[in-house]
N, C-alpha and C positions, 0 to 999 in steps of 0.2 A: 508334586513334592509332598513329603510327609509334614504334617502340621506339628508345631512344637507342642509337647505334652500339656503345657499350661493353658493352651487354647482349645484343645480338642473338645472339651465339654461345651465351651461357649459356642462352637461352630455348629452344634446340633440344631436341626429344625429351623434353619435360617431361610430367608427368601432369596433364593438363587435361581435365575432362569434355567430351565431344563437344558437349554442349548449349551450352558456352561458347565454342566455336571461332568466331572472327570477331566476337566481342562484347566490349564493354568489360570485362565480368566475366572473360573469358578473359585479358585483359591483366593484370588484378590477380592472378589465380591463377598465371599464368606467372611474374610477378615474385616472388610469395611462394614458389613452389616452387623458385626458383633459389637460395634462401637456406638458410643453416645456422642452426639454433636455438642461441642463445648461452648460455642458462641454463635452469634449471628441470628438470623431470622428463625432458625429451627433449633435453637438452643435447648439442650436437655431432652431432645427426642432421639429415637433410634435413627442412626444414619442409614439412609437408603440412596444408593447411587442412582443418578438419572441416566436415561438412555444414551445421551451423547457421551457421558463418561464411560459407560459400559462398552460402547462401541469402540472407543479409543483404547480401553484396556484390552479388549479382545485383539485389536490390531497389533498391539505391542507385545503381549505376553503369549499368545497362542502359537504363532509360527515357530516351529522348531526344526532343526536339521535332523533328517531321518537317521543318519549314521551316528552322529555324536550325541544327539538328544539335546544339544544346547540351543538356547534361544537365538533366533536369527536376527531380531531387531536390535540394533546398537544405538540408534538415535531416533527420537520421536518428538514431534512438535504438535502441540495443541494450542490453537489460537482462537480465542473467543473474546467477546466484549467484556468490559469490567463488570464485576458483581455477578458472576455466573458460576460461583463455587470453585474457582481456580485454587484458592488457598487451601480450602478443605481437601480437594483432591490431591494437592501436593503433599499435605500432611499425611494423608492415608498412604500414599506411595512410600514416603520416607519411613513411616513406622512399620509398614509391611516388610521392608527390606532390613529394618533394624531388629524387629522382634516378632515378625509374622512368618508366613510360609516361605518367604524368599530370603530369610536371614542366613548369613554365613558367619562363622566364628571369626573374630579378630579382623573385621573389615571396617573400612571408614566410608561413610556416605555423607554427602554434603548437600545443603541447599545453598544456592548462589543467588546474589542480587547485586545490582549496581551500587546501591547505597546501604549504609548501616541501617537506616530506617526501614527500608524494604526488606532487608535480611531479617530484621527483628520481627516483622509481621509474621513471616512463616514460622520462625522459631517460637513465638508466643502461641501460635495456634497449635503447634506440635506439643508444647509444654502444657497447654490447657487440656488438650485431648488426653494426655497421660494422666492428668490430675482427676479428670472426671471418669476415667475408665480404670477401675481398680486393677484389672487383670494386667494392664500395661504398667501401672505403678509398682507392681510386685517385682518386675524384672528390669525396669529402667530407672536410672538415677539422673535427675536434672541438675546441671551445673550452670546456674544463671550467669555467673561472672564471666564465663568464656563462651556462652551460648552453645553449650554442648549437652548431649544426652548420652549416657554411658550404659551399656548393657551390663548388669551386675554379674552375669554368669560367664558369658563368652568373650567379653572384652571389646565388643564392637562399639563403634563411636559414630554418633551423628553430630555434625557441626554446621552452624550457619555462618557463611562468610560473605563479605562484601568487597567489590572491586576497589572502592575508595579506601579500604583499610590497607591495601597493599599486601606485601608478604609473599612467601613462596609456598607452593603446595607440592607435597611429596607425591611419590608414585603410590599406586595401589588403591585408588578409589574404585569402589564397586558401583556406585550410583551417584549421579549428579542430577539434581532437579533445579534448573535455572529458572527463577521466577522473574517475570517481566524483563526479558532480554531486550525488549524494545527500548528500554531506558539506557542501555549501555552506550557509552560514548566512543568506545573502541572495542576491539575483539581480544584484548590482552588476557582478561580473565577467562574467557571462553577457551582460548587456545591453550592456556595453562592447564585448565581442567581436562580438556580433551587429551592432552599429553599424559596427564596423570591416570587416565582411564586405560591407557594403552596396554598395561601389563596384565589386565584381568581377562579371564576366559569368557565371561559374559558381561562385558562393560555396558552400561546404559546411561546415555545422556538424554534427559527429558527437559524439554523447554515448554513452559506453560506461560503464555503471554498474549497480550493484545498485539496488534500489528504495529510495526515501526512506521515512522512518518514518511519514509522515502525508499526508493528502490535500491539505493546504494548501501543501506544498512545491512549488517550481517544477518539479522533475522529475516529481512526481506529476501535475501539471497537463499537462505535455508528454505523458506516457504516456497519460493519460486522453484527451487530444486525439487521439493516435495510434490508440487503440483505437476511437474514433468514426470515424476515417478508415478503419480496417480493416474495420469493420462496415458501411460505406457511409452512415452518418449524415451525415458531412461529406465533400464532394468536394474533396480537396486532394492532387493527385498529387505535389506538391513535398515532402510529409512522409512519412517511412517510420518505422515503429515495430515492432520485434520484441521482444516481452516473453516471457521464459521464467520461469514462476513456478508453484509448487505451489499449488493452490486452498486457500483459507483453511479450508474445511470438512474438508480431509483431515487425518488424524492424522499427527503429525510422524514417527512410527515406521513409516509405511506406505511400505516401500521401493519399491513399484511406482510411487509418485508422484515419487520424488526426481529422476528424469531430466528431468522437466518444467522444473525450475529449473536442472538441472546437465546440459546436453547433452554436457559433457565428462566425465561420470561414468565412472570406471574408466580415464580417459585423463589429462586435466589434474587432475581431482579424484579423490582416492583414496577409494574407497567405504568402506574400513575406518575411515578417519579420520572420515568423515561419520557412520558408524554409531556410533562412540564419542561424538561430540558430541551426537547425538540421545539416546543412552543417558543421558548426564549430565543433559540437559535433562529427561528423564522422571523422574529421581531428584531433581533440583533445579529446581523450577518457576521460580525466578528466572532461570534460563538459557534458558528457552523463547523469550523474545523475541529473544535473540541468534541462536539457531538459526534461527528463522523468517526473520529479516532476511537474515543472511549466507549461510546454507546452503540455504534454501528460497526465497529472493528474494521474500518476501511483504512487503506494505506493513503493517508493524506499528510502532506508535509507540515512541519511545524510553522514554516513561514506563512504569512498571510498571503493567499493567492491574489493576483490582480482582480480576477472575478471569481467569486465562490461558485462551486458547482451548481448550487441552486439558482443563483442569479443568471448564470449562463443558460441553464435549461429553461428558465422562464422566458427567454428570448428565442426559443426554438420554434418559431413560426415558419410557415411555408413561404417560399420565395417564388413569386410569379415572374418567370423569365421574360414574358412579353412586355413587362413594364420597362425593361432596359432598352426596348426597341421602339418605343412610341414617341421618341423625340425629346423627352425630358432630359435634363443634364445628368450625365453619368461621371462619376469620379473614381479614382483608383489609387492603389498603392502597390508598388513593386518592391519585393525584397529579394535581392540577389545574393544567395549564400554561396559557400564554396561549391565548386563544380561537382563535388561528390555528395552534396547534401540536397536540401529542398530549395528550389527557386519558386517564388510565389507571386501570384497576382490576385488581388481582391478588388472587385468592382463594387461600387455603392451608388444607390440612387434612392430617391424618396418617393413613396407611393402616395396615393390620394388621402390616406389617413395619417400622413406625416410619420410613418414608420420608415426606418432606414433598412433597405434590403441589401444584403451582402451576398455576392456571388464569388466564391473562392475557387482558385485553381492552383495546383501545385505540380511541379515537375521534378523528377528524379531520374538518375541514369538507369537504363534498363539492365545492363550487364551485371551490375553489383547489387541488385535489389535483394537477393537472398542473403548476402553477407550483411547488409545494413538492416535487414529485418531482425537479425539476431543481435547486431551491435546496438541498435537504438531501442530494442525491445518494443517494437511497434509492428503491427501487421501490414507492412507495406505491400506484401504480395497479395493479400486479400483486398486491400484498398484498390490496387491496380485492377484486379479481376472485376471488382464492383464498379469501376469507372470513376472512383473518387480521387485517384492519383494518376497523373499522366507520366509517361516515361519517354525519355529521349534516347535515341539509339547510342550505343557505346557505353564506355565505363565512366564518362563524365557528362555533365549537362552540356548539351550542344546548344549554344546561344542562337545560332542561326535557326535551328528547329523551334526554339522557344519564341523567337521573334516572329517567325511565320505564324505560329499558332496564336500568339497574342493579337496579331493583325487580323486573323480570321475571326477570333472571338469578339473583337471590338467592332468588326465590320457591321455597319448599319446602326451603330449606337452614336449618340450625341455626346462623345467623350470630351469634357472641357478641361479636365486636369487629372494627371496621374503623378502622385508623389513618388519620389525615388530617393534612395540613399546613394551617396557618391561611389561607394565601393563597387568596383567592376562595372559601373554604368556605361563607361566608354565602350566596353566590349559589346554590350547590348545595343547601344546606339549605332555602332558600326554595322551590326547585323540588321537593324531596321533600315539603314541607308542602303544596304545591298539589295534589299527586296523592295525598295521604294516606298516604305511605310513612314508616315508622318503622324506622330502622336504628341499631344500637348503635355510633355513631361515637365515636372517642377521639382527642383531640389528640396529635399527634406531630410536633414541629417538625423542620425539615430542617437545623438547625444542628448543630454538633459534639456538643453535650451530649445531645440526644435521639437522633441518628442513630447515634452510635458503638456503643451496645449492639446495635442492630439490624444494623449492618454486621458486627459480630463474630459474632453468632449465625448470620447467613446464610453467612458465610465458613466457619465451622466445619462446617456441614452440607454445604456444597459440597465441601470438602476431604475429608470423610468419604464423599462420594458418596451422600448421603442425600436429595438433592433429585431431583424428577422434573418436568421442564418440557416434555417432549414436542417439543422442537425448534421451538417457536413462533418464526417468523422475525423478527417485530417485537421480541420480547423479546431474541432473540439479538443483533440489531443494536444495541439500547440498551445491553446489557452490553458489547458490543464498543467502545462509545463512552465507557464509564465508567472513570475512574481514581480513585484515592484522594487526597483532600486531608487534611492533618493540621494540627492546631493545636499550639502550643508544649507543651501538656500531653500530646500523643500521641493525643487523641481524633480520630476519623476520620469522614469523610462521603464520599458520592459526588460526583464533579465530572465535568464534561465535558472530554474531551480535544480536542474540535474546536469551533470557533465555531458550526458548523451541525449538529453531531451531537446527537441526542436521547438522553436517558437516562431519560425519564419512566417507561417500563414497568419498567426496572431499579429505580428508586427505589420504585415501588409494590410490587414484589416483596420488596424488603428490608423495607419497612414492614409488609407482610403477615406475614413471618416474625417481625418484631419484635413484632407484635400477639400472636402465638402464644407467643413465648419470653421476652419482656422486660417486658411490661406488668403492673403490679400494681393500677392504679387501676380503679375501677368505670366501665364504659362510659357515655358520655354519652347521656342521654335526649333525642333530637333534638326530639321534640314539645314538651318543656318549654322548649326554647331559642327556639322560634319564636313570636312574639307573634301 
């Protein structure tokens, strides 16, 4: 695109990668590199985009339709941890469309945020950038009272808006830069702005944000969609997503992983400050979720999990199966979910070092595994192939099949108690009776009264790093989905953090430890209960 005359001299002899010469990304980089940074760590220095910013700009602006010449990308997501130059990049993009190489006469562009405070942060950065860059000040007028910037010549307008301010947004928006969409409590503003973009020939919705705390959030849905586009599952060249995040399985104090979420580490983001935040989180587990969300850009829910990821992984010791067969007492927990979900058994025993070994099993229907892999957003199919998830024939869990397998699993073990919840237990008991199996089952309800002692016992062992679970992926997933619910008396039980998340194996594990540590009653004689 042709550069505005007032900028042509400024754009001479700038640092632009050769790969971007003659391309739209070169126009963006040239515009950015003509500016002075107005605030922050690099205040009053020449602005220089970093590699991750340039990579994103290339992905957004370079693809064009060969026939029309129009930009292909309509929506773009950039997700990085806090303090990685997001606000600066947002301001550059806004100004470029308002007064730079991508400006159009009489258009309206907006920056959007959930709160007035967040909207004000972006507006102030745009305003400060105009004030320290005289070439911008000559053509742009700042209107503080309405958080607007007006182009003095062609009538284009930039406005900062907030969801909490309410109001209606008219048609004809050319560009929306949504800052920290992760903070949005609903999708009302997003939907209104997307509708307003509909009448433009080259509309562009940009989202620059840290990750949202859960999978149900709009931003998470957009990122998940973008990841499917990136991996070729979906063909949608109009959608770009660049996610910078530390893998959930990584330890938060693994400094080799930090740059994955902080491409501006040591530049925008101070490494010493990040190191201190991680150190606090290691000493105060209640701070771990905050560090994971804002510093490592991980999708971690706002609710405090039952076990933090770090505590759970500290108990990731190997499980010696032979210990379950040497005659020492073995305990268990059975969680019978709906026939189309997970049915779980976890066995527990104590080794010679007083560690509690956990042996998890989970069953799911074979015929619907592909459907539920998509529904539950969990790799059931991969877990089955790897032997971590057992499947029963048919479209529902076959309790006769499960009963037979439980009998085979526990054969040769000194099983002294298996806790169960009342729900559907009669079906399983009848299945045990049909095959002549007798197991010491003991009732343990999943309400606050029965589960609270089990939850406390399991938690104490976990915090003392006395559990050994062997990194079983299905159990890890279930614990990742589990949060704590409390009654007015302070009793606790496990609850799901997601509508589709499963916690069955986690519940069975907690009941197994409860069977070992909390029960005083005599185990039930199953044979005597079946007529």
